[in-house]
Structure formats: structure tokens, C-alpha cells
C-alpha positions as CSV (number, residue, x, y, z in Angstrom):
1,M,123.9,123.1,107.2
2,I,125.8,126.2,108.2
3,G,123.6,128.8,106.7
4,L,122.1,131.2,109.3
5,V,119.3,133.8,108.8
6,I,119.0,136.9,111.1
7,V,115.7,138.6,111.1
8,D,115.4,142.0,112.8
9,D,113.9,145.3,111.8
10,E,116.9,147.3,113.2
11,E,119.8,147.4,110.9
12,G,122.3,148.0,113.7
13,V,121.2,144.8,115.4
14,R,121.4,142.8,112.2
15,R,124.9,144.0,111.5
16,S,126.0,143.4,115.1
17,L,124.8,139.8,115.1
18,K,126.3,139.1,111.7
19,R,129.7,140.4,112.9
20,V,129.6,138.2,116.0
21,L,128.3,135.0,114.5
22,E,130.5,135.1,111.3
23,K,133.4,134.1,113.6
24,D,131.8,130.7,114.0
25,G,131.8,130.1,110.2
26,Y,128.2,130.6,109.5
27,H,127.0,131.8,106.0
28,I,124.7,134.6,107.1
29,Y,121.7,136.1,105.3
30,L,120.1,139.3,106.7
31,A,116.3,140.0,106.6
32,E,114.5,143.1,107.8
33,R,111.1,141.5,108.0
34,G,109.7,138.0,108.7
35,E,108.1,137.8,105.3
36,E,111.5,138.4,103.7
37,A,113.1,135.6,105.7
38,I,110.3,133.2,104.8
39,D,110.6,134.0,101.1
40,Y,114.3,133.3,101.3
41,I,113.8,129.9,103.0
42,R,111.3,128.9,100.4
43,R,113.5,130.1,97.5
44,D,117.1,129.3,98.5
45,G,117.1,127.8,102.0
46,R,118.4,124.3,101.6
47,E,121.6,125.1,103.5
48,V,120.0,127.1,106.3
49,G,120.4,125.4,109.6
50,T,119.5,128.3,112.0
51,V,117.2,131.2,112.1
52,I,117.4,134.0,114.7
53,S,114.4,136.3,114.8
54,D,113.6,139.4,116.8
55,F,110.2,139.1,118.6
56,K,108.7,142.5,118.0
57,M,108.7,143.5,114.3
58,P,106.3,145.3,112.0
59,G,104.1,142.9,110.0
60,M,104.7,139.3,111.1
61,D,106.2,139.1,114.6
62,G,109.1,136.9,115.4
63,L,106.9,134.0,116.8
64,E,104.8,133.9,113.7
65,T,107.9,134.0,111.5
66,L,109.6,131.1,113.3
67,I,106.4,129.0,113.3
68,E,106.0,129.4,109.6
69,I,109.7,128.6,109.0
70,G,109.2,125.5,111.2
71,R,106.4,124.4,108.8
72,L,108.7,124.9,105.8
73,N,111.6,123.0,107.4
74,P,111.3,121.5,110.9
75,E,115.0,120.6,111.0
76,I,116.0,124.3,111.2
77,T,117.0,125.5,114.6
78,R,114.7,128.5,115.5
79,I,115.9,131.0,118.1
80,M,113.8,134.0,119.5
81,L,115.7,137.2,120.2
82,T,113.9,140.0,122.1
83,G,114.5,143.0,124.3
84,Y,111.0,142.7,125.6
85,A,111.3,139.4,127.3
86,T,108.3,138.4,129.4
87,M,107.4,135.0,131.0
88,E,104.3,135.0,128.8
89,S,106.3,135.3,125.5
90,A,108.9,132.8,126.6
91,I,106.2,130.2,127.5
92,E,104.4,131.0,124.2
93,A,107.7,130.4,122.3
94,V,108.4,127.1,124.1
95,N,104.9,125.9,123.5
96,A,105.3,126.6,119.8
97,G,108.4,124.4,119.6
98,I,110.9,127.2,119.4
99,D,114.4,125.8,120.1
100,G,116.0,128.7,122.0
101,F,115.2,132.1,123.7
102,L,117.7,135.0,124.0
103,T,117.3,138.4,125.4
104,K,118.8,141.7,124.6
105,P,121.3,143.1,125.5
106,F,123.7,140.1,125.3
107,E,127.3,139.4,125.6
108,N,129.0,138.4,122.4
109,L,130.6,135.2,123.8
110,E,127.3,134.2,125.5
111,L,125.4,134.7,122.2
112,R,127.8,132.5,120.3
113,A,127.7,129.8,123.0
114,K,123.9,129.8,123.2
115,V,123.6,129.5,119.4
116,R,125.9,126.5,119.5
117,E,124.1,125.0,122.4
118,Y,120.7,125.3,120.8
119,N,122.0,123.8,117.5
120,V,123.6,120.8,119.3
121,K,120.4,120.2,121.3
122,K,118.4,120.3,118.1
123,R,120.6,117.8,116.4
124,L,120.6,115.5,119.5
125,K,116.8,115.5,119.3
126,Q,117.1,113.6,116.1
127,F,118.7,110.7,118.0
128,V,117.0,110.6,121.4
129,S,113.7,111.7,122.9
130,E,113.4,114.8,125.0
131,P,113.4,113.0,128.4
132,V,116.5,111.1,127.3
133,L,118.2,114.2,126.1
134,H,117.5,115.9,129.5
135,A,119.0,113.0,131.4
136,L,122.1,113.2,129.2
137,Q,122.5,116.9,129.8
138,T,122.3,116.4,133.6
139,D,124.8,113.4,133.8
140,L,127.4,113.0,131.1
141,K,128.6,109.8,132.8
142,S,125.5,108.0,131.5
143,I,127.0,107.7,128.0
144,L,130.3,106.2,129.2
145,P,130.5,102.4,128.3
146,H,129.0,100.3,131.1
147,K,126.7,97.3,131.4
148,R,122.9,97.9,131.2
149,D,119.8,95.8,131.3
150,V,117.9,96.7,128.1
151,S,115.4,95.7,125.5
152,I,116.4,95.8,121.8
153,L,114.0,96.3,119.0
154,F,114.7,95.6,115.3
155,A,112.4,96.3,112.4
156,D,112.9,95.6,108.7
157,I,110.9,95.7,105.5
158,R,110.2,92.4,103.8
159,G,111.0,92.1,100.1
160,F,112.6,95.6,100.1
161,S,115.2,94.8,97.4
162,A,112.5,93.8,94.9
163,M,110.5,96.9,95.8
164,A,113.5,99.2,95.4
165,E,114.1,97.9,91.8
166,R,110.5,98.9,90.8
167,L,110.7,102.5,92.2
168,S,112.5,105.6,90.9
169,P,115.1,107.1,93.3
170,Q,112.6,109.8,94.3
171,E,109.8,107.4,94.9
172,L,112.0,105.2,97.0
173,S,113.3,108.2,99.0
174,N,109.7,109.4,99.7
175,M,108.5,106.0,100.7
176,L,111.4,105.3,103.1
177,N,111.7,108.8,104.6
178,L,108.1,109.8,104.8
179,N,106.2,106.6,105.1
180,Y,108.6,104.4,107.1
181,F,111.4,106.0,108.9
182,T,109.6,109.1,110.0
183,P,106.5,107.4,111.6
184,C,108.5,104.5,113.1
185,D,111.1,106.9,114.6
186,D,108.3,109.0,116.0
187,V,106.9,105.9,117.7
188,I,110.3,105.1,119.2
189,F,110.6,108.7,120.6
190,T,107.0,108.5,121.9
191,F,107.9,105.5,124.0
192,N,111.1,107.1,125.2
193,G,113.4,104.8,123.3
194,T,116.8,105.6,121.9
195,L,117.1,105.4,118.1
196,D,120.3,103.6,117.6
197,K,120.6,103.5,113.8
198,H,119.0,102.9,110.4
199,I,120.6,99.9,108.7
200,G,119.5,100.0,105.1
201,D,115.8,99.6,105.5
202,G,116.2,98.3,109.0
203,I,115.7,100.2,112.3
204,M,117.4,99.4,115.6
205,A,116.2,101.0,118.9
206,I,117.2,100.7,122.5
207,Y,115.0,100.8,125.6
208,G,116.8,101.1,128.9
209,A,120.0,102.9,127.9
210,P,121.2,105.5,128.4
211,V,118.0,105.9,130.5
212,S,115.9,103.2,132.0
213,Y,112.3,103.7,133.0
214,G,111.9,100.3,134.8
215,N,109.5,99.0,132.2
216,D,111.7,99.1,129.2
217,A,110.6,95.7,127.8
218,E,107.0,96.9,127.8
219,R,107.9,100.1,126.0
220,A,109.9,98.1,123.4
221,V,107.0,95.7,122.6
222,L,104.3,98.4,122.6
223,S,106.5,100.4,120.2
224,A,106.6,97.4,117.9
225,L,102.8,97.1,118.1
226,S,102.4,100.8,117.4
227,M,104.8,100.6,114.4
228,R,102.8,97.7,113.0
229,E,99.6,99.8,113.3
230,E,101.3,102.8,111.6
231,V,102.4,100.5,108.8
232,A,98.9,99.3,108.3
233,R,97.6,102.8,108.3
234,I,100.2,103.9,105.7
235,N,99.5,100.9,103.5
236,A,95.8,101.9,103.4
237,H,96.9,105.4,102.3
238,M,99.3,104.0,99.7
239,A,96.9,101.5,98.2
240,E,96.0,103.6,95.2
241,S,99.7,103.8,94.2
242,G,100.1,100.0,94.3
243,L,102.7,100.2,97.1
244,H,102.6,98.0,100.1
245,M,105.0,97.5,103.0
246,S,105.3,94.3,105.1
247,V,107.5,94.7,108.2
248,G,109.0,92.1,110.6
249,F,109.9,92.9,114.2
250,G,112.2,91.3,116.8
251,V,112.6,92.2,120.5
252,S,115.1,90.8,123.0
253,T,115.9,91.6,126.6
254,G,119.0,91.2,128.7
255,E,122.4,92.6,129.7
256,V,124.5,94.5,127.1
257,M,127.5,96.8,127.0
258,A,126.1,100.3,126.3
259,G,128.0,103.5,125.6
260,V,129.7,105.7,123.0
261,F,132.0,103.7,120.7
262,G,133.9,104.4,117.6
263,S,137.0,106.1,116.1
264,R,138.1,109.7,116.2
265,R,136.4,110.0,112.8
266,K,133.0,108.7,113.9
267,K,131.4,107.8,117.2
268,E,127.9,106.7,118.1
269,Y,125.9,105.6,121.1
270,T,125.1,101.9,120.7
271,T,125.0,98.5,122.5
272,F,126.8,95.2,122.2
273,G,125.8,91.8,123.5
274,Q,123.8,88.7,123.0
275,P,120.4,90.5,123.3
276,V,121.3,92.6,120.3
277,N,122.1,89.5,118.3
278,I,119.0,87.7,119.4
279,A,116.7,90.6,118.5
280,A,118.3,90.8,115.1
281,R,117.8,87.0,114.5
282,L,114.2,87.2,115.7
283,E,113.5,90.0,113.3
284,H,115.0,88.0,110.5
285,L,112.9,85.0,111.4
286,A,109.7,87.0,111.7
287,E,107.2,86.9,108.8
288,G,105.7,90.1,107.5
289,N,103.8,92.1,110.2
290,Q,104.9,89.6,112.8
291,I,106.4,90.6,116.1
292,L,108.7,87.9,117.7
293,I,110.1,88.3,121.2
294,C,112.4,86.1,123.4
295,G,111.3,84.4,126.6
296,E,112.9,87.0,128.9
297,T,110.9,89.7,127.1
298,Q,107.7,87.7,127.3
299,A,108.1,87.2,131.0
300,R,108.2,91.0,131.5
301,V,105.3,91.9,129.2
302,R,102.8,89.1,129.7
303,D,100.5,91.3,131.8
304,V,100.4,93.9,129.0
305,V,100.2,91.9,125.7
306,E,98.8,88.7,124.4
307,T,101.4,86.3,123.1
308,E,101.5,82.9,121.5
309,R,104.4,80.4,122.1
310,I,106.4,79.3,119.1
311,D,108.6,76.2,119.2
312,A,112.0,77.0,120.6
313,C,114.7,76.9,118.0
314,A,118.4,77.5,117.4
315,L,119.3,80.9,116.1
316,K,122.4,81.5,114.1
317,G,125.3,82.6,116.2
318,I,123.5,81.9,119.5
319,D,124.8,78.9,121.5
320,R,121.5,78.0,123.1
321,R,117.9,77.4,122.1
322,I,115.8,80.4,122.5
323,E,112.1,80.5,123.7
324,I,110.2,82.5,121.1
325,F,106.8,84.1,121.4
326,A,104.7,85.9,118.8
327,V,102.9,89.1,120.0
328,I,99.2,89.0,119.1
329,G,98.1,92.4,120.5
330,R,97.5,94.5,123.6
331,K,95.5,93.1,126.4
332,E,92.2,94.9,126.9
333,K,93.3,96.4,130.2
334,N,97.0,96.9,130.3
335,S,98.8,99.5,132.4
336,L,102.0,100.9,131.0
337,T,103.7,102.2,134.1
338,N,105.1,105.7,133.8
339,G,108.1,105.7,136.1
340,G,110.7,108.4,135.9
341,P,114.0,108.0,134.1
342,V,116.9,106.3,135.8
343,V,120.3,107.2,134.3
């Protein structure tokens, strides 16, 4: 999305910003008032990726404008521009979820660099939680390939192919995006995990890379429990429509190779190693709404959750028998430790 909207009641400022930012290839729309920008987003804003709004304007001020635009499309990068910068207004903007804060006067090169920075940061937030993003920004070496001790979580909808055949493309899109990926991804971010990828209707998340909190297995298993609870809540909400999701989960813990891998066409941060394979096999083995974990994971979470041993079995592609436990639920008094990140 390379559309960019500039909102400012001063024509000279609008034209100046347009002249500077056009050099970076943006398709720019100019608005004199916040209401005008909001109408444009509603009417023809599918390609808009960024909005820059002055703070002090007649009618809706910049903060009100950006908040409303965020409600219309939370994926838009929202940047506040003001010549009346105060600590109070900056804090207010940050608390409202505004992505960037610029002050006038500004240097042209600085403006272009800041807009790029805020856009990159916004996009990265789609892949990692805010604490992880902060750690990456402070130490780029953390994304270079290296060995890490992690916990891997896989989740997958049972009977998805049959469900997909019954639904229209729009119904399928709404169910997946709104009722599955969004709530489950939010859980991953809440527990400071790294969303690795969506694989069809499957989800893969990493706990412990690129940032470890020292209790990554706990965070992975509690994420699975929270996802299961979210699915139950969503099923109750969808009952009238006749839709029902049944999701299986697998969690494994151990040493992997983690880092950025890929070609010059596409790269991604991911992990390779036996724990990844074991987690995938456990998820495949799990029944609907069942969470299966390996013995190493169970040893690290037994003070936090209730588990039930399942007979050890051979998993495809794994050269040893794996201890398997089903997670029943949280223990009444569990303490998820909140250590700081370790890159």
C-alpha cells in the first residue's frame, strides 16, 4: 500500500510535504481538514498505507483524525505532525496508538527517513510483539543464524478442507481472518511469542527466539491454552451460523537453528531443527481441542499446568520414541515469571 494522505489546514505545508514525499514513490492525496481525510479513507482508501496529520486544525484535531482513521483501518501507519509539540501531546499520541510523532520545522531528508522508519516499524509489528521488536532494533545480530533453545507451537483446524467446501470465499475469508488468525495471533503477541508463519489454516509460533524470557516453554503452553479458550468463545458466538472450529495444538522444546533464511527474492525469520518437527507431529496427532506437549516441555511447565501422560510413541521422521503429555488446564496457583528479554 503506497498511498499516503497528508492532512494540514495550511496549503503551503501540504504542498511542501507532497513535493518531498513524492520522491519516495508515494501516491499522495491532500486534505485540508480531518473530516475530508476520513471521508477519503472510507470512500477510496484501500491503497492508503500512511496518513500524516497536523495536530492543530479547525474542526477535528489531528489526534481525533488519526484515532478515527485507525478505527477504519488499523493497518494504516499514522503519523502526527505539529509545530506545537509538547510532552503532553506526545504522550497522548503514543497512548492512542499513533505510530510516529514529527515536529515542525523539519529537514526534508529527516522527514523522508522518519516516514520510512515508522512504516517499517508498523509492518514489523505484524510479525513480532512490541518487546521483541524493541530488542531487534537494539541488536541486529539477534536475527543472524545461530542456535537457540526455544519452544515451538503449532495450531491447526481439524476438518478444514470439508469446512472450506461448504463456505463461500467471503465466508471462508471472514472465518479465517476474523475468527481464527486474528485472535490466535493476538494471543501469541500477548505472550511475547514470535509469529513465524501461517501455513494454510495452520499457525507456527516461536518462543525463545529471537528473544528469550527464560520461561519460554511456559509462555508457549499458556498461549495454547488461551487460544483454546478463544476458539471456545468464538464457537459460542458462531453457533447461530452453524459454524464450529475444532483446533489441535502441539508444543515441543529444544535446540534449533534460528535466524533469517531465504533467497534474495524472499527472506523470513524462522527456525529449523527436531523440536520444530516434533511440534508439528504432535499437532497432527492431537485431537480437536487437545494440546499435546513433549516430555521436555512438560518438565518445564509442570508447576504451571496440569498434564496427563499419554503412551510414548514413534512419530514420523523422528528417530526416537517421544514422551507425550496432554495439557488439561492451568493449575489454580501458577506463577508465570515475567523476566526481561534476553537477545
